C-alpha positions as CSV (number, residue, x, y, z in Angstrom):
1,M,1.7,-7.5,-10.3
2,I,4.0,-4.5,-9.6
3,A,5.6,-4.5,-6.2
4,L,4.7,-1.2,-4.5
5,D,6.4,0.4,-1.6
6,I,4.4,0.3,1.6
7,D,4.3,4.1,1.7
8,E,3.2,4.4,-1.9
9,Y,0.5,1.8,-1.3
10,I,-0.9,3.7,1.7
11,I,-0.9,6.9,-0.4
12,Y,-2.6,5.0,-3.2
13,L,-5.4,3.8,-0.9
14,Y,-5.8,7.3,0.6
15,R,-6.1,8.9,-2.8
16,S,-8.6,6.3,-4.1
17,A,-10.7,7.0,-1.0
18,I,-10.6,10.7,-1.8
19,K,-11.5,10.1,-5.4
20,H,-14.8,8.7,-4.3
21,G,-15.2,11.1,-1.3
22,P,-17.5,14.0,-0.7
23,E,-18.0,16.9,-3.1
24,G,-15.0,19.1,-3.6
25,T,-12.5,16.3,-3.2
26,E,-13.2,14.4,-6.4
27,M,-10.7,14.4,-9.2
28,A,-11.6,16.3,-12.4
29,E,-12.7,14.3,-15.4
30,N,-9.6,15.2,-17.4
31,G,-7.5,13.5,-14.7
32,S,-6.1,16.6,-13.1
33,T,-5.3,16.4,-9.4
34,K,-5.8,20.0,-8.5
35,A,-8.7,19.0,-6.2
36,L,-6.2,16.8,-4.3
37,D,-3.7,19.5,-3.6
38,K,-5.5,20.4,-0.3
39,T,-5.1,16.8,0.9
40,R,-1.8,15.9,-0.8
41,W,0.7,16.6,2.1
42,P,-1.3,14.7,4.8
43,A,-1.4,11.6,2.5
44,R,2.4,11.6,2.4
45,L,2.6,11.8,6.2
46,I,0.4,8.7,6.9
47,P,3.4,6.5,7.6
48,L,4.9,9.2,9.9
49,W,1.6,9.4,11.9
50,I,1.7,5.6,12.3
51,T,5.3,5.9,13.5
52,I,4.3,8.6,16.0
53,A,1.3,6.6,17.3
54,A,3.4,3.4,17.6
55,T,6.2,5.3,19.5
56,I,3.7,6.9,22.0
57,F,1.8,3.6,22.5
58,G,5.1,1.7,22.8
59,T,6.4,4.1,25.4
60,V,3.2,3.7,27.4
61,V,3.4,-0.1,27.2
62,L,7.0,-0.1,28.3
63,L,6.5,2.1,31.2
64,A,3.1,0.7,32.3
65,L,3.7,-3.0,32.1
66,Q,5.6,-4.8,34.8
67,H,8.6,-6.9,33.7
68,T,7.3,-9.8,35.9
69,A,3.9,-10.2,34.2
70,F,4.6,-13.4,32.2
71,P,2.4,-13.2,29.1
72,L,2.7,-9.5,28.7
73,V,6.5,-9.6,28.7
74,Y,6.3,-10.6,25.0
75,V,4.2,-7.5,24.2
76,R,6.7,-5.4,26.1
77,F,9.6,-7.0,24.2
78,I,8.0,-6.4,20.8
79,F,7.3,-2.7,21.5
80,G,10.7,-2.2,23.2
81,S,12.4,-3.7,20.1
82,M,10.5,-1.4,17.8
83,I,11.3,1.7,19.9
84,V,15.0,0.9,20.2
85,L,15.7,-0.7,16.8
86,Y,13.5,1.0,14.2
87,L,11.2,3.9,15.0
88,P,13.7,6.7,15.9
89,G,15.9,5.9,12.9
90,Y,12.8,5.8,10.6
91,S,11.7,9.3,11.6
92,T,15.3,10.6,11.4
93,I,15.7,9.1,7.9
94,L,12.4,10.7,6.8
95,A,13.8,14.0,8.1
96,L,17.1,13.6,6.3
97,F,15.6,12.4,3.0
98,P,12.4,14.3,2.5
99,R,11.8,13.1,-1.0
100,K,11.2,9.4,-2.0
101,E,14.8,8.6,-2.9
102,L,15.3,5.4,-1.0
103,G,13.8,2.0,-1.7
104,S,12.2,-0.2,1.0
105,I,15.3,-2.3,1.8
106,S,17.5,0.8,2.0
107,M,15.0,2.5,4.2
108,I,14.8,-0.4,6.6
109,A,18.6,-0.9,6.7
110,L,19.2,2.8,7.3
111,S,16.5,3.1,9.9
112,I,18.0,0.2,11.9
113,A,21.5,1.6,11.7
114,T,20.4,5.1,12.5
115,S,18.3,3.9,15.5
116,L,21.3,2.0,16.9
117,A,23.5,5.1,16.5
118,E,20.9,7.3,18.2
119,V,20.5,4.9,21.1
120,S,24.2,4.8,21.6
121,I,24.5,8.6,21.6
122,L,21.5,9.0,23.9
123,G,23.0,6.3,26.3
124,L,26.3,8.2,26.4
125,V,24.6,11.5,27.1
126,L,22.3,10.0,29.7
127,N,25.3,8.4,31.5
128,Y,26.5,11.9,32.4
129,T,23.2,13.2,33.6
130,P,22.0,13.0,37.2
131,W,19.3,10.6,36.2
132,G,21.6,8.0,34.8
133,I,20.6,5.2,32.4
134,T,17.3,3.6,33.5
135,L,14.3,2.2,31.6
136,T,12.4,5.4,32.1
137,T,15.1,7.8,31.0
138,I,16.1,5.9,27.9
139,T,12.5,5.4,26.9
140,L,11.5,9.0,27.3
141,S,14.7,10.2,25.6
142,L,13.9,8.0,22.6
143,L,10.4,9.3,22.6
144,I,11.6,12.9,22.6
145,A,14.2,12.1,19.8
146,T,11.5,10.4,17.6
147,L,9.0,13.1,18.1
148,T,11.5,15.8,17.4
149,S,12.5,14.3,14.1
150,A,8.8,13.7,13.3
151,V,8.1,17.4,13.8
152,V,11.0,18.3,11.5
153,V,9.5,16.0,8.9
154,I,6.1,17.6,9.2
155,I,7.5,21.1,8.9
156,R,9.7,20.2,5.9
157,K,6.9,18.4,4.0
158,K,4.4,21.1,4.7
159,E,6.5,23.7,2.9
């Protein structure tokens, strides 16, 4: 069995669903994918949309859950770790490398390193603002940074 990248596997599932979809979205008998051109760029953005949804949901979880609610602390810890360690860097790496040039391991490593760099820079900038470094300010600034790079990815891949 060939090991597929997660992004490629999601795109494969999306295209196979389109192949058997409603009229106008089926592939031609000769194998051409001209019918898929209308839906091609959203299929490439599925991992990005998952990243956006996880970032927004994680931000809501971090800001809504109390740090004293015992069983929910673990959910808050998981989403907080994702927001700090992976999601901002992942969307930034997608913005920097619009084509599929990186493998899975390289993408994960660069995403974690980029996220840590972004958190450090945002913390330094927030230290000199009147709001300071609090849970709310760092969470919202990471949300803004992630969504900004996600918008850049959407604009670049749409062209």
